N, C-alpha and C positions, 0 to 999 in steps of 0.2 A: 504493500499499500502505499502510496507518493502522496505528496502534500494536496493535489491534484483530487484523489480520493477521498483524502480529511476534510477538503474543503467544501465537499458533498452531504460528508456526514454531523458537521458540527450544526449545534441550534443555534437560536437568533442569539445575537448580542447579549442580552438581557438575561438569559437564560444560561449562557456562559459563564456568564461573570457573577453568579449566585453559585453558580458550582464550584467555580474558583476557588469562590471564597470561603465556600462552606467543606474542601479539603484542607486548606489553611486551617481554619478552626479546631478543625476535626485533629493534624497534626501539633497544633497548639496545646491541644490535649494530652497527647499522645508524647511530645517530645518537648518539654519545658527549656530546654536550650536549644533557644533559633537557629545556632549552626549546624543543628546535626537532623533540620527539617527538609526535606525532600519537596514542599510545596509551602508557597510564600504567596501573602497577598496583604499589597500596601495601599490602603485608601486613600492614602494621601501621598502618593509619591511625587506628584507635583502640581503645580497649580492648575487646577479642572480635571489631572489624571488621578487612575487608580493604575496599580500593576499586579499582572499575578505573573506568579515565577515561579520555575522551579531548577533544581541544580543535584544532580545525583550524588557529587564531588569526586565523579571520574573523569569530569569535562563536558559531559552534556547537560544542556541548558535551554529552557525556551524564556520567553516574557512574551507576557500580552499585553500591551496596553491599553486599556479604558478611555474614552474621553467622549466630547460631543461629537466630535467627528466620527466617531466609530470607534473600531477595534483596529490593532495591527497587533499581528503574530508572530514571533519573529524566533525560530529553532535552530541547534546546532549539534551536530552530531558528530564528535569530533575521529571519529573514527569511518565518518563517508566517505565515498570517492569522490563528492561534490564539495569536500571542505576547502575555503577560501583561502587555506593556507598551502595546500597543492599547487596552483598557477597563480598563488599570491592577490585574490582577488575573488568576490563572490563569485557562484557556475552562474554562466550566461542561461540570462533572463528571472531567477531566482527574483533582484529586486528592482530590474531594470524598470517593470511598468510600475510598481508603487506609484499610487498617486499623491501629488504634491501633498495635498493634505495630511500624508503619513512620515513625508521623506526626513523630517526631523528625527524622527525612531530609527528610519534606517541608518541616519548620521549620529546616534545618540550616543555618545562616549561608553556610557553604561555597556553598549552590546557591539562593543568593537574592541579592536585591538592598533593601537598605535595609527588609528584613523579608517581602518579596513574593518568594515562589516562583518562579525563574527554570526555566518548565516550560513546553513545550508537548505532549510525548507522555510517560506514565507508565503502568509495569506492575510486578507486584510477584507476587512466589510464596512462600507462608508453607511453613515445613519439613512436610513430610512431605505437600504438597499435589498434587494430580495432575494440577496445570496452573497457567500464569501469568494473572496475572488484570489485567482494566482495568476502567476507571471508564466509566459509560454517558452516551457521548457524541454532542451532535448536531453532527457536522464542517461546516464551514463548505459553503455552495452554491460552489465556487468551480471553474476552470477548472484545477485539479490533480488529480493523481493522488497528491498526498502533501502534504495540508494541513498535516500536523502536523509533518512533516520525517521522520517514523517511518524511511521507506522510504532515505532517504539516509543519517541517521545511524547505523542497526544494519544496515547492508549485511554488514559484514564479521561482524554475530554471526548472521544468518542463513544467507548462506551461508559456511561454516565452512570451505573446502575450503583446501589450500595452494596450488591455483592461485589461488581469488580474489586471498589474500591477495599472491602474488607480482605480478600484476599490477597493485592498488594501491599496493604500497610501490615496484615500478619505475615508477609515475606520480609519484608523490610525492615520492621522493627523485632520480629521474631518472639511475638508477645499476642496472646489471644486478642480479638478487637469485637465487641460488642455489635451485633448486626443492628439492633433495635438502635441502639446510638447512634449508627453511622443513619440512618433511614431517618430519626429525627434531627438532626444536623442538618442535613440534605433537603431538609423542607424548610429550612431557615428558621426554625422555632426557637426561641429563648432558652438559653443554656438554664439548669439545675444543677445544684448539687450533686445528689442523685447521679445525674447522667454524667456530669466531669468524671466522679470517679469511678462510676462504670465501665469509661477507659481509660484512668490512670487514680489508683485510688493513693498515689501517694501527693496528690494537689487535691487542691478545694477551687470552687469556682472565685471565690474572692485572689484568689493567683493567675487569675487571667486576665484581672483588668485591663493592663496594659496591652495584652494581644488582642482583647476584644474591642479594644480603640482602634488601634492600628489595621484590624484585618476589615470595621467597621460591620462587625455581626450583629443583628439585631439583638438589642436586648428586652423589649417589649412585645 
């Protein structure tokens, strides 16, 4: 599956935003240390913008910038044959057609390495648009079903079921994860002490005040 397949499977912007926020909130419960988390969400990343992010600690990552203009998604798979480090620049077509309203995201220093966009997969959707867009890309002729890393990077954005997240979280954190708690947070319902402790007996709701504010998770 390439980024073009992902573009056909992603939901509307508002649904994707809530899903990313919920995953970040669940991980705040599972991992009190921010540096150990896989998914994060900053509701106040910059003026008028929120950002969802993923980093696996091995060099793979994605960032999703949500703004009044819409949403911009950037993914980087460090082992992809389409890595910008292969040809000293993004693979042809990956970011060439990104509209002007999102060009600042392409050039964002946090998503770049000495001015070179760190990207192997990119898609975007302007506010009011009816679908997600990608560039016109001639993918490398390699023996892989995931040349740009999109299948791996965006798996929990395509399969947004509580069951998929629980399976991933139990594998990543190596602890049991309560499915009903995942369903509760995926429904964006307010947290309770009981729910927080069902995910992590070592913390309480009050311990998450800073995370809740940063993530922008609903409290009422």
